[in-house]
C-alpha positions as CSV (number, residue, x, y, z in Angstrom):
1,M,-96.2,10.9,6.4
2,S,-92.6,12.1,8.2
3,V,-88.9,12.1,7.1
4,Q,-86.1,13.3,9.7
5,V,-83.0,14.1,8.2
6,A,-79.9,15.2,10.0
7,M,-77.6,17.1,8.3
8,P,-73.5,18.5,9.5
9,G,-72.4,21.3,10.5
10,S,-69.6,23.0,10.1
11,C,-65.8,24.4,12.5
12,G,-65.4,27.2,9.5
13,E,-63.2,25.1,7.0
14,L,-59.8,23.3,7.3
15,V,-58.0,25.7,4.3
16,Q,-59.2,27.8,1.8
17,G,-57.8,29.8,-0.7
18,V,-57.7,30.2,-4.6
19,I,-54.5,28.2,-7.0
20,N,-55.0,28.7,-10.6
21,G,-58.3,31.4,-9.9
22,I,-60.0,28.3,-8.7
23,N,-61.7,28.9,-5.4
24,F,-61.7,26.0,-3.1
25,H,-62.4,24.9,0.3
26,I,-61.6,21.7,2.3
27,T,-64.6,20.8,4.4
28,C,-65.2,20.9,8.1
29,P,-67.7,18.5,8.8
30,I,-68.4,18.4,12.8
31,N,-71.4,16.2,14.5
32,R,-73.1,19.5,15.1
33,Y,-76.7,18.8,12.5
34,S,-79.5,20.6,11.8
35,R,-82.9,18.3,11.5
36,I,-85.4,19.0,9.2
37,T,-88.1,16.9,9.4
38,A,-90.5,17.4,5.9
39,M,-94.2,16.0,6.3
40,A,-96.3,15.6,2.6
41,T,-99.6,18.2,3.5
42,K,-103.4,17.0,1.4
43,D,-103.6,20.4,0.7
44,G,-100.8,21.4,-1.3
45,S,-99.2,24.2,1.1
46,I,-95.0,24.6,1.6
47,K,-95.0,25.7,5.5
48,V,-91.4,26.4,6.6
49,P,-90.9,28.7,9.4
50,D,-90.6,32.0,9.8
51,G,-87.3,33.6,9.2
52,L,-85.9,31.3,7.2
53,D,-86.0,32.7,3.4
54,K,-83.3,31.1,2.2
55,T,-85.0,27.4,3.0
56,A,-87.9,28.0,1.9
57,A,-85.9,28.9,-1.8
58,A,-84.7,26.0,-1.1
59,V,-88.2,23.6,-1.0
60,K,-89.4,25.4,-3.6
61,K,-86.4,24.7,-5.8
62,T,-86.2,21.4,-5.0
63,L,-90.2,20.2,-5.9
64,E,-89.4,22.3,-8.5
65,L,-86.9,20.3,-9.6
66,M,-88.2,17.1,-9.2
67,D,-91.8,17.8,-10.8
68,I,-93.7,16.8,-7.1
69,S,-97.1,19.1,-7.2
70,Q,-98.0,18.2,-3.9
71,G,-97.3,20.1,-0.1
72,V,-94.8,20.0,1.8
73,H,-94.9,21.3,5.8
74,I,-90.7,21.9,6.9
75,D,-89.8,21.6,10.3
76,I,-86.4,22.7,11.3
77,K,-84.6,21.7,14.7
78,S,-80.3,22.8,14.5
79,D,-77.0,23.1,17.2
80,L,-75.8,25.1,14.7
81,P,-75.1,29.4,15.5
82,L,-76.5,32.1,13.1
83,G,-73.5,34.1,11.3
84,K,-70.6,32.3,12.6
85,G,-69.7,30.2,9.3
86,M,-70.1,26.4,10.8
87,A,-72.6,25.8,7.2
88,S,-76.0,26.4,9.5
89,S,-77.7,27.8,6.0
90,T,-75.9,26.0,4.5
91,A,-76.8,22.6,6.7
92,D,-80.5,23.4,6.9
93,I,-80.7,23.6,3.1
94,A,-79.4,20.6,2.3
95,A,-81.3,18.7,4.6
96,T,-84.3,19.5,3.2
97,V,-83.1,19.2,-0.2
98,V,-83.2,15.8,0.8
99,A,-85.4,15.3,3.4
100,I,-88.6,16.4,0.4
101,S,-86.4,14.2,-1.7
102,E,-86.4,11.1,0.7
103,L,-90.7,11.7,2.0
104,F,-91.3,12.1,-2.7
105,E,-89.0,8.5,-3.2
106,R,-86.7,11.0,-5.2
107,S,-83.9,10.4,-6.5
108,V,-81.0,13.7,-5.6
109,S,-77.5,13.9,-6.6
110,E,-75.0,15.8,-4.2
111,K,-74.6,17.7,-7.3
112,E,-77.9,18.7,-7.4
113,I,-78.5,19.9,-3.7
114,A,-75.2,21.7,-4.7
115,D,-76.1,23.7,-7.8
116,I,-79.6,24.7,-5.1
117,A,-77.6,25.6,-2.7
118,I,-76.0,27.5,-4.9
119,S,-78.1,29.5,-6.3
120,I,-79.2,30.6,-3.4
121,E,-76.0,31.6,-1.5
122,P,-72.7,30.6,-1.4
123,T,-72.2,27.2,0.3
124,D,-70.5,25.0,2.2
125,G,-69.1,21.3,0.7
126,V,-70.7,19.4,4.2
127,F,-73.0,18.1,2.3
128,F,-70.6,15.7,0.6
129,D,-69.8,12.7,2.0
130,G,-65.7,11.9,3.9
131,I,-63.6,15.4,3.2
132,V,-63.6,16.8,-0.2
133,A,-62.8,20.2,-1.7
134,F,-65.7,22.4,-2.6
135,D,-65.5,25.4,-4.9
136,H,-67.9,26.9,-2.7
137,L,-68.5,30.0,-4.9
138,E,-68.9,28.1,-8.3
139,G,-70.6,25.2,-6.8
140,R,-68.2,22.2,-7.7
141,M,-66.8,19.4,-6.1
142,L,-63.8,19.6,-7.1
143,D,-61.7,16.7,-4.9
144,K,-62.3,14.2,-2.7
145,I,-59.7,13.4,-0.2
146,G,-60.7,11.3,2.3
147,N,-62.7,10.2,5.6
148,A,-62.4,12.4,8.3
149,P,-59.2,11.7,10.8
150,P,-58.9,11.2,14.7
151,L,-59.8,14.6,16.0
152,E,-61.4,17.0,18.0
153,I,-61.8,20.0,17.2
154,I,-62.5,22.9,20.8
155,V,-64.7,25.3,19.1
156,L,-64.7,28.6,20.0
157,E,-67.5,30.9,19.0
158,P,-67.0,34.1,19.8
159,A,-70.3,36.6,20.1
160,E,-70.1,38.1,16.8
161,S,-71.1,37.0,13.8
162,L,-71.2,38.1,10.2
163,D,-73.5,37.9,7.0
164,T,-71.5,35.3,5.1
165,V,-73.7,36.5,1.8
166,T,-72.8,40.5,1.8
167,F,-68.8,39.4,2.7
168,N,-68.4,36.9,0.5
169,Q,-69.7,40.1,-1.9
170,K,-67.2,42.0,-1.2
171,K,-64.4,39.9,0.4
172,Q,-60.6,40.5,-1.1
173,R,-58.9,37.6,-2.5
174,S,-55.8,36.4,-2.1
175,V,-53.1,37.4,-5.2
176,G,-49.1,37.2,-5.5
177,A,-46.2,34.8,-2.8
178,E,-49.3,34.2,-1.0
179,E,-51.3,31.6,-3.1
180,L,-48.0,29.5,-3.0
181,L,-48.4,28.8,1.1
182,V,-53.0,28.4,0.5
183,K,-50.9,25.5,-2.1
184,E,-48.8,23.8,0.0
185,A,-51.3,24.7,2.4
186,F,-54.1,22.6,0.4
187,E,-51.4,19.9,-0.1
188,M,-50.2,19.5,3.3
189,A,-53.8,19.4,4.4
190,V,-54.3,17.1,1.9
191,Q,-51.7,14.4,2.6
192,G,-52.7,14.9,6.6
193,I,-55.5,13.8,6.1
194,R,-55.1,10.3,3.8
195,S,-52.3,9.4,6.3
196,K,-53.8,10.2,8.9
197,D,-50.7,12.6,10.0
198,L,-52.8,14.4,12.5
199,R,-49.4,16.4,12.8
200,L,-49.8,17.8,9.0
201,V,-53.4,18.8,9.1
202,G,-53.2,21.2,12.0
203,E,-50.0,22.7,10.2
204,A,-52.2,23.2,7.3
205,A,-55.2,24.3,8.8
206,T,-52.8,27.1,11.0
207,I,-51.0,28.2,7.9
208,S,-54.7,28.8,6.0
209,S,-55.8,30.3,9.5
210,T,-52.8,32.9,9.5
211,L,-53.7,33.7,5.4
212,N,-57.1,34.3,5.7
213,Q,-55.9,37.7,8.3
214,R,-54.9,40.1,5.5
215,I,-58.6,38.8,4.7
216,L,-60.9,38.8,7.8
217,K,-58.8,39.8,10.2
218,K,-59.6,37.4,14.1
219,H,-58.1,39.8,16.6
220,D,-57.2,37.2,19.6
221,L,-55.7,34.3,16.7
222,N,-51.9,34.6,17.4
223,D,-53.1,34.5,21.2
224,L,-54.8,31.5,20.3
225,I,-51.9,30.1,18.0
226,D,-49.6,30.6,21.2
227,I,-51.7,29.1,23.6
228,C,-52.4,26.1,20.8
229,K,-48.4,25.1,20.6
230,R,-47.5,25.3,24.4
231,N,-51.1,22.8,25.2
232,G,-50.1,20.7,22.9
233,G,-52.8,21.3,20.4
234,L,-52.1,21.0,16.6
235,G,-53.0,23.5,15.6
236,V,-55.9,26.4,14.4
237,N,-58.3,26.6,11.4
238,V,-61.2,29.6,11.0
239,A,-64.5,30.1,9.4
240,H,-62.4,31.9,6.6
241,S,-66.0,33.8,6.3
242,G,-66.9,33.4,10.0
243,T,-65.9,34.6,13.1
244,V,-65.5,31.0,14.5
245,M,-62.4,29.8,15.5
246,G,-60.7,25.5,16.5
247,V,-58.8,24.2,18.2
248,L,-57.4,21.2,16.7
249,V,-56.8,18.0,19.2
250,D,-55.9,14.5,18.6
251,R,-59.9,12.2,19.5
252,G,-60.3,11.8,23.0
253,Y,-57.8,15.0,24.2
254,G,-60.4,17.8,23.3
255,G,-61.9,18.2,26.6
256,R,-58.7,18.3,29.1
257,L,-57.0,20.6,27.1
258,L,-59.7,23.0,27.1
259,Q,-59.4,23.1,30.7
260,K,-56.3,23.3,30.8
261,I,-56.6,27.0,27.7
262,L,-60.1,27.9,29.3
263,H,-58.8,30.8,31.7
264,Y,-57.0,32.0,28.6
265,L,-60.3,32.1,26.6
266,P,-63.0,36.1,27.1
267,R,-65.7,35.1,28.4
268,Q,-68.4,35.8,26.9
269,W,-66.6,32.9,23.9
270,N,-68.8,30.1,23.9
271,A,-66.4,27.4,23.7
272,Y,-67.1,22.9,23.7
273,V,-65.5,19.6,22.0
274,V,-66.5,18.6,18.9
275,N,-65.7,15.6,16.2
276,L,-64.3,16.2,12.8
277,I,-66.6,13.9,11.7
278,D,-67.9,12.6,7.8
279,G,-70.1,14.1,5.6
280,G,-73.2,13.7,4.1
281,P,-76.5,13.7,4.8
282,I,-78.2,11.2,7.7
283,L,-81.2,9.5,7.0
284,E,-83.0,9.7,10.6
285,T,-86.5,8.5,10.6
286,R,-89.1,7.3,8.2
287,N,-92.8,7.6,10.1
288,L,-91.5,6.8,12.7
289,R,-89.5,4.0,12.7
290,L,-85.6,5.2,13.6
291,E,-84.0,4.6,10.4
292,T,-80.7,5.9,10.8
293,R,-78.1,5.4,8.0
294,K,-76.7,7.2,5.3
295,I,-77.9,8.1,2.3
296,F,-75.1,8.3,-0.4
297,S,-73.0,5.1,-0.1
298,S,-72.7,4.3,-4.2
299,P,-69.2,5.8,-4.6
300,L,-69.1,9.3,-6.3
301,W,-67.9,9.4,-8.7
302,E,-71.8,7.6,-9.9
303,R,-73.3,9.7,-8.1
304,V,-72.0,13.1,-9.9
């Protein structure tokens, strides 16, 4: 018996910072996925591809949480690069937890996924349905903001990568007057998402990206913001604990804008267009029968 679950990655975060001492980010899930196939084993063995220690830890913690004595083999196929701030590890971990729960027909809540993920590393909130505000250091879902507005993102992926676990242990926190700007960006993003005001979402992302320069400087950010403004983009978001950046644009305009700005971009960057989507796991196959569906469908407050 086998189950395949897809979990979206992210293009960094729409907004991230600290308000009233609480760390948060607003999720930015995209239609690039980690796909986990879980298969039950008769001999009780546990097998995870080499080098994926975080996923292996998630398997053990999930089996223990659900009091499952059977073994499981995990296979991973991912569209998400490592060390860029695109939630690759979170997507692997969260998809693994959900795949095991589906395989052995056990229930699992988003909070339980968060608890497992945060026990392994600082985590993204892409496994929550829709767009949410999430505390990536404590694993707390802070606010269900709404559904993804009709945005495309031009993902700009530099060659450089970053160890996000080490970075989060050492990084500085926003202080003083910056917190007022972080709060302004948060409120703008929430209003923009709920009202589908794409310009507000883009402006909020740009504010947050600029504030993050003190913590993790991206040398091309100011030029990219200028290019975005001059060519009809809505704003620029970043991975606040990674290297990836994104240009937010109206749905359907991403490909055309990418062609307009391509000659401005360093040749070693990987650039492509994705959709902003609702977060949450997707069950894709069970026993080789196509069954694509969202797993979490009940109201958030009934699950967490």
